[in-house]
C-alpha positions in Angstrom: -0.2 0.1 -0.1 2.9 2.5 0.7 4.6 1.8 -2.4 0.6 2.8 -4.3 0.7 5.8 -2.2 4.2 6.8 -3.1 3.6 5.8 -6.7 0.4 7.7 -6.8 1.9 10.9 -5.5 4.8 10.5 -7.8 2.1 10.4 -10.7 0.5 13.4 -9.5 3.7 15.2 -9.1 4.4 14.5 -12.5 1.0 15.1 -14.4 1.1 18.6 -12.2 4.6 19.5 -13.9 3.2 18.2 -17.3 0.3 20.4 -16.6 2.2 23.4 -15.6 4.5 22.9 -18.6 1.4 22.8 -20.9 -0.2 25.6 -19.5 3.2 27.6 -19.6 3.6 26.4 -23.8 0.2 28.1 -24.2 2.2 31.3 -24.7 3.3 30.6 -28.1 1.2 29.9 -31.5 1.6 28.3 -34.6 -0.7 29.4 -37.2 -1.2 28.3 -40.8 -2.0 29.7 -44.1 -2.3 28.6 -47.8 0.0 31.3 -49.3 3.4 31.9 -48.5 4.3 36.1 -49.2 7.1 36.8 -52.0 9.1 38.8 -49.8 8.1 40.9 -46.6 7.6 44.4 -47.8 3.9 45.2 -47.9 4.6 48.1 -49.3 5.9 47.2 -53.0 4.0 44.4 -53.8 0.5 43.4 -54.7 0.5 40.2 -52.6 -2.1 39.9 -50.2 0.1 37.0 -48.4 2.5 39.5 -47.0 -0.2 41.4 -44.9 -1.5 38.1 -44.0 1.8 37.8 -41.6 2.8 41.2 -41.0 -0.4 43.3 -41.0 -0.4 45.2 -37.4 1.7 42.5 -36.0 5.3 43.7 -37.5 4.1 46.8 -39.5 1.9 49.8 -38.7 0.5 52.6 -40.4 -0.9 55.9 -39.3 -4.4 54.5 -39.1 -5.6 51.4 -39.1 -8.7 48.3 -39.2 -10.1 46.6 -36.6 -11.8 43.3 -36.8 -15.3 45.1 -37.5 -13.9 47.0 -40.7 -13.4 50.4 -38.5 -10.7 52.5 -39.1 -9.2 54.0 -35.6 -5.9 55.3 -34.8 -2.8 53.6 -35.2 0.5 55.4 -35.0 -1.3 59.1 -35.3 -2.6 59.1 -32.0 -5.0 62.1 -33.6 -5.5 64.2 -36.8 -6.9 67.8 -37.9 -9.0 68.0 -41.0 -9.0 71.6 -42.5 -12.3 73.0 -43.5 -12.1 72.6 -47.0 -10.6 69.1 -46.5 -6.9 69.7 -48.2 -4.9 69.5 -44.9 -4.7 66.7 -42.6 -2.4 67.3 -39.7 -1.2 64.4 -37.8 -0.3 63.6 -33.8 2.0 61.3 -33.7 2.4 59.1 -31.0 5.0 59.7 -28.6 8.1 56.9 -27.4 7.3 54.7 -30.4 10.4 52.6 -31.6 11.3 50.6 -34.3 12.5 46.9 -33.7 15.8 48.0 -33.9 15.8 50.5 -31.3 15.8 53.7 -33.3 12.8 56.3 -33.1 9.9 56.5 -35.1 8.8 59.8 -36.1 7.6 62.6 -38.4 10.5 61.9 -40.8 9.9 58.6 -41.0 5.9 59.1 -41.7 7.5 61.7 -44.7 9.8 59.2 -45.8 7.0 56.3 -46.3 4.5 58.1 -48.1 7.2 60.0 -50.4 8.2 56.7 -51.3 4.5 55.5 -52.3 4.5 58.3 -54.6 8.1 58.2 -55.8 8.3 58.2 -59.5 10.0 54.5 -59.1 7.4 53.3 -56.4 6.7 49.9 -56.4 4.0 50.0 -54.3 0.8 48.1 -55.7 -1.9 50.8 -54.8 0.0 53.8 -55.6 -3.1 55.4 -57.2 -5.0 55.6 -53.7 -2.6 58.1 -52.3 -1.9 60.1 -55.6 -3.8 63.3 -54.2 -1.4 63.7 -51.4 0.3 67.0 -53.0 3.2 67.2 -50.1 4.2 65.9 -46.7 6.0 68.4 -44.2 7.4 67.7 -41.0 5.9 70.3 -38.3 7.8 68.6 -35.7 9.1 65.4 -34.6 5.7 64.8 -33.4 3.4 66.5 -36.0 3.0 65.7 -40.1 0.9 67.7 -42.4 -0.4 66.0 -45.5 -1.7 68.5 -48.0 -3.8 66.9 -51.1 -4.1 67.9 -54.4 -8.1 67.5 -54.0 -10.2 66.5 -51.5 -10.1 62.7 -50.6 -13.1 61.4 -48.6 -11.3 58.2 -48.3 -8.1 59.1 -47.2 -8.1 57.8 -43.7 -9.1 54.6 -44.9 -6.3 54.4 -47.5 -4.2 54.7 -44.8 -5.1 51.4 -43.1 -3.8 50.0 -45.8 -0.9 47.8 -45.5 0.5 49.8 -48.6 0.8 52.4 -46.2 2.5 51.1 -43.5 5.4 53.7 -42.0 8.7 52.4 -42.6 12.3 53.3 -41.8 15.1 54.8 -44.3 17.6 52.9 -42.1 16.2 49.3 -42.9 14.5 49.9 -46.2 17.2 48.0 -48.1 17.0 45.0 -46.6 12.7 45.4 -45.6 11.9 42.4 -48.3 14.1 40.1 -46.1 14.6 41.3 -42.7 11.1 43.7 -41.8 11.6 46.1 -39.5 8.5 47.8 -37.3 7.0 49.5 -34.9 4.2 46.6 -34.1 3.6 44.5 -31.2 5.8 41.7 -32.6 9.3 41.2 -33.8 10.6 39.5 -37.0 13.0 36.6 -36.4 13.3 34.3 -39.1 12.0 33.2 -42.4 12.8 29.8 -44.0 11.5 29.7 -47.4 8.8 27.3 -48.4 8.5 26.5 -44.7 8.0 28.8 -42.0 8.2 32.9 -40.9 8.9 33.7 -36.5 8.1 36.1 -34.9 8.4 37.3 -31.1 6.7 39.8 -28.6 8.3 43.2 -28.7 9.1 44.0 -25.4 9.3 47.5 -26.1 6.1 47.9 -27.9 4.3 51.1 -27.4 0.8 50.2 -26.9 -0.7 47.0 -25.3 1.6 43.9 -25.5 0.9 41.1 -27.0 -0.2 38.1 -24.8 1.5 35.5 -26.9 5.6 35.5 -26.5 6.0 34.3 -29.9 4.4 33.1 -33.2 4.9 31.0 -36.3 3.7 30.9 -39.7 3.9 27.9 -41.4 2.6 27.4 -44.6 0.1 24.7 -46.2 -0.7 25.4 -49.5 -2.4 21.4 -50.0 -6.4 21.1 -49.0 -5.8 17.7 -48.0 -2.3 18.5 -45.9 -4.2 21.5 -44.5 -6.6 18.5 -42.9 -4.1 16.7 -42.0 -1.9 19.2 -40.0 -5.5 20.2 -38.1 -6.0 17.2 -37.5 -3.2 15.9 -36.0 -2.9 19.2 -33.7 0.3 20.4 -35.6 -0.9 24.0 -36.2 -3.3 26.1 -33.7 -4.7 28.0 -36.0 -5.5 27.6 -40.5 -6.6 30.9 -41.6 -8.7 30.8 -44.3 -8.9 27.4 -44.2 -8.7 25.8 -47.8 -10.9 22.8 -47.0 -14.7 24.0 -46.7 -15.8 20.2 -46.9 -13.9 19.2 -43.9 -15.2 21.9 -41.4 -18.3 19.9 -40.8 -15.7 17.2 -38.8 -13.8 20.3 -37.1 -17.3 21.7 -36.0 -18.5 17.9 -34.5 -14.8 17.7 -32.7 -14.5 19.5 -29.2 -10.6 20.0 -29.7 -11.7 22.8 -32.4 -13.5 26.0 -33.2 -14.6 27.1 -37.0 -14.8 30.5 -37.4 -16.9 31.7 -40.6 -17.0 35.3 -41.2 -17.5 37.3 -44.4 -14.1 39.2 -46.1 -13.6 41.9 -48.7 -12.7 39.7 -51.1 -14.3 39.6 -54.4 -13.6 36.5 -55.9 -13.7 37.2 -59.9 -12.8 35.5 -63.4 -10.8 38.3 -64.6 -11.1 39.1 -67.9 -7.6 40.9 -70.4 -10.5 43.8 -71.5 -7.5 44.6 -74.2 -6.6 41.2 -75.6 -9.4 40.0 -78.6 -11.7 38.7 -78.4 -12.2 40.3 -74.9 -12.0 43.9 -75.9 -15.1 43.3 -77.5 -18.2 43.9 -75.2 -20.4 41.0 -76.5 -18.3 38.6 -75.8 -17.4 39.5 -72.3 -21.1 39.6 -71.7 -21.5 35.9 -73.1 -19.2 34.8 -70.6 -20.7 36.3 -68.1 -24.2 34.4 -68.8 -22.0 31.2 -69.2 -21.2 31.3 -65.8 -23.2 29.4 -62.9 -22.4 31.3 -59.7 -24.1 28.9 -57.4 -22.8 25.5 -59.0 -19.0 27.3 -58.5 -20.0 28.3 -54.9 -21.4 24.7 -54.2 -18.8 23.0 -55.8 -15.9 25.0 -54.9 -16.5 26.0 -52.2 -18.8 23.5 -50.5 -22.3 26.2 -50.2 -19.7 29.0 -48.6 -19.8 32.3 -50.5 -22.3 35.1 -51.3 -22.8 35.5 -55.2 -22.3 39.2 -56.4 -22.6 40.3 -59.7 -20.2 43.5 -59.2 -17.2 44.5 -57.7 -18.1 45.6 -54.4 -18.7 43.5 -50.9 -22.6 42.7 -50.1 -21.9 43.1 -46.5 -21.2 46.9 -47.3 -24.1 49.7 -47.0 -23.5 50.7 -50.6 -23.6 47.2 -52.3 -26.1 47.1 -55.3 -27.1 43.6 -56.2 -26.5 43.3 -59.6 -26.6 39.9 -60.2 -29.4 39.1 -62.2 -28.0 41.2 -64.8 -25.8 38.3 -65.5 -27.5 35.5 -64.7 -27.0 31.9 -65.6 -28.0 31.6 -69.4 -26.3 29.9 -71.3 -28.5 29.9 -74.8 -28.0 33.6 -74.4 -23.8 33.5 -74.3 -24.2 31.4 -77.3 -26.4 33.8 -79.1 -23.9 36.6 -78.0 -21.0 34.9 -79.3 -22.6 34.6 -82.5 -23.4 38.3 -82.2 -19.7 38.7 -81.9 -19.1 36.9 -84.7 -17.5 33.9 -82.8 -20.3 31.2 -83.5 -18.0 28.3 -83.4 -16.4 30.0 -80.2 -12.8 30.3 -79.4 -10.1 29.1 -77.0 -7.8 31.0 -74.4 -5.9 30.8 -71.4 -6.9 30.1 -67.9 -4.4 30.9 -65.4 -4.9 29.4 -61.9 -3.0 30.6 -59.3 -3.1 28.1 -55.7 -5.7 28.9 -53.7 -8.7 26.2 -53.6 -11.2 28.7 -55.0 -9.1 29.3 -58.0 -8.2 25.7 -58.5 -11.6 24.1 -57.6 -13.5 26.5 -59.3 -11.6 27.0 -62.5 -12.3 23.7 -63.2 -15.6 24.4 -62.8 -15.8 27.5 -65.2 -13.8 25.8 -67.7 -16.4 23.4 -68.1 -18.9 25.9 -68.2 -17.2 28.1 -71.1 -16.8 24.8 -73.0 -20.7 24.1 -73.0 -20.8 27.3 -74.7 -18.0 26.7 -77.1 -14.9 28.5 -75.4 -11.8 26.2 -74.9 -10.4 27.6 -72.0 -6.8 26.1 -71.5 -5.9 25.5 -67.7 -2.3 27.0 -66.5 -1.8 26.3 -63.0 0.4 28.6 -61.9 2.4 29.5 -58.3 1.5 32.7 -56.7 5.2 34.1 -57.5 4.3 33.1 -61.6 1.1 34.5 -61.6 2.0 37.8 -60.0 4.9 37.8 -62.6 3.0 36.7 -65.6 -1.0 38.1 -65.2 -0.3 40.9 -62.5 2.6 42.6 -64.0 2.9 40.9 -67.1 -0.6 41.3 -68.5 0.1 38.3 -70.2 -3.4 36.0 -70.1 -6.9 36.0 -71.1 -8.7 34.4 -68.1 -7.8 34.1 -64.8 -9.2 33.6 -61.0 -8.8 35.6 -57.9 -9.9 36.9 -55.0 -9.6 40.8 -54.7 -9.3 41.0 -51.0 -8.3 44.8 -50.5 -11.4 46.5 -49.0 -13.8 48.6 -50.7 -11.5 48.6 -54.1 -13.5 49.4 -56.9 -11.5 52.3 -57.5 -9.1 49.9 -59.2 -11.3 50.1 -62.4 -10.6 53.3 -62.8 -6.5 52.3 -63.5 -6.4 51.5 -66.7 -2.8 49.9 -66.3 -4.4 47.4 -64.3 -4.0 44.1 -65.2 -7.4 43.4 -66.7 -6.8 46.6 -68.7 -10.3 48.4 -68.6 -10.4 52.1 -69.8 -13.3 54.0 -69.2 -12.9 58.0 -69.1 -16.4 57.9 -67.7 -15.9 55.7 -64.9 -12.6 57.2 -64.3 -14.3 60.7 -63.8 -16.8 59.2 -61.5 -13.9 57.6 -59.4 -12.4 61.0 -59.2 -15.0 62.9 -58.0 -16.1 60.3 -55.5 -12.9 60.9 -54.1 -13.2 64.1 -53.6 -16.7 63.7 -51.9 -17.0 63.5 -48.2 -20.8 63.4 -48.1 -21.7 59.8 -46.7 -24.8 59.6 -49.0 -23.8 61.5 -51.8 -21.0 59.1 -51.8 -22.7 55.8 -51.2 -25.1 56.9 -54.8 -21.9 57.2 -56.9 -20.6 53.8 -55.4 -23.7 52.4 -56.3 -23.1 54.1 -60.0 -19.7 52.9 -60.1 -21.0 49.2 -59.7 -23.8 49.7 -62.2 -21.1 51.1 -64.3 -18.6 47.8 -64.6 -21.7 45.9 -64.6 -22.7 47.0 -67.9 -19.5 46.8 -69.2 -19.2 43.2 -68.1 -15.8 43.8 -67.2 -14.9 40.6 -65.3 -17.1 37.9 -64.5 -18.3 38.3 -60.8 -18.2 34.9 -59.0 -18.6 35.1 -55.2 -17.9 37.2 -52.3 -15.0 35.1 -50.5 -16.2 33.7 -47.0 -13.6 33.8 -44.4 -13.5 30.4 -43.0 -10.7 29.2 -39.8 -10.0 26.4 -37.7 -8.8 26.8 -34.5 -7.9 24.9 -31.5 -10.7 25.1 -28.8 -8.8 27.8 -26.2 -8.0 30.4 -29.1 -9.3 33.5 -28.1 -9.1 36.9 -29.7 -8.9 36.2 -33.2 -10.7 38.0 -36.1 -14.0 35.8 -37.3 -14.3 38.4 -40.5 -11.6 39.3 -42.7 -12.0 43.8 -43.1 -8.5 43.6 -44.6 -6.1 40.6 -45.3 -4.5 40.3 -42.0 -4.1 37.6 -39.3 -3.7 40.1 -36.3 -2.8 38.6 -33.5 -2.3 41.1 -31.3 -5.2 40.5 -29.2 -5.2 36.8 -29.3 -4.6 34.2 -26.4 -5.1 31.2 -24.6 -8.0 30.7 -22.4 -7.0 29.7 -18.7 
């Protein structure tokens, strides 16, 4: 009996020590993402995968997005806007330092904004900041930004990852060694495997609860399912295998988060490449597509049909899905009217996300039904950015545009789908200069109608935010108001 008691006591002690160790181990997190960033500078690439790792965690802007999509102060603690709407005076937070120990001040803000607007700028959203005429340092904690014309979206635009504040001292190595002001510091990047962050002990704001975070990159849906079930990762943001969600929902080890994103998933069309330069052909493609079939087949029912490039949860959304309803007979008639009764061949480039690869197979079959042969090219993300986004060497492609309220991209004729409509450009310019909420809402509705009427792209569905996490995690974003995996308020429950 004595031996049993001793053994029991030892077992209890070991169990207690293991429990304490497990509790202590819950100060870190392993996050899985499907896409790996091509590099680590959010201010010089269109890849949302960069923001998925670094937004808010490592880099911060003058303003920032919260989980509900609202815009709040970031590195600017307050601001004043002149009566004519042309001068924004930002008061910066005192005592903010970059991760290398250098002070963040007004000179860094000027450097960052001037860099966006430079002639050789590689900033993917440079057009959003084109109305900035000058950036002036008033004192170390005060910056005056003067606009050439009113821009009712300026505070919103400054919250994008493209406008985070960087330092001239670290800019040469930013793509491999990002140095920001956020609650986490970059430690290591093992390409094709992981990115490691640690808590920033000198953070100006509320410290992160987590001591460290590791981002793993798992592109294949079957591997994503296996990794979660084996508990090799704690959280999979934008889980790529929606067919597996019922299994996770039934398993008490996990929680499933279903939310919305800003991701308009579209069949992007090269508007300058024949025959897509003919609006009748673009309209035919729109009527050849069965959106619900794509949502059911590629996303297992998760997603909201859209008929224009705008998020359905936005108050200004206009439901135009009926204008491009599924009607293959009409699609064939439109092709005949365009002189293509026998159909034609084109390319369909598909990047890695499941919505693209799975959706692309379905769309190719739907297009074939009306006589369009779409030759599928599966490409990696870096190749897509180089050949499609930059090179504009494509006929069709599928991608989800996850930037918030980004209908303004249609006003840029050099954007990769090369839509050039002076009337639309004038409307967006007027919208940017308007601050009255009701007037802006009406104008956004008009903008949606124009691109729907022009059938610029095939509008498919609003991407749902589907994530899986271990049951003990709290503070995760259910929705994705921007492409980010914000860990600054994430912790493990007791």
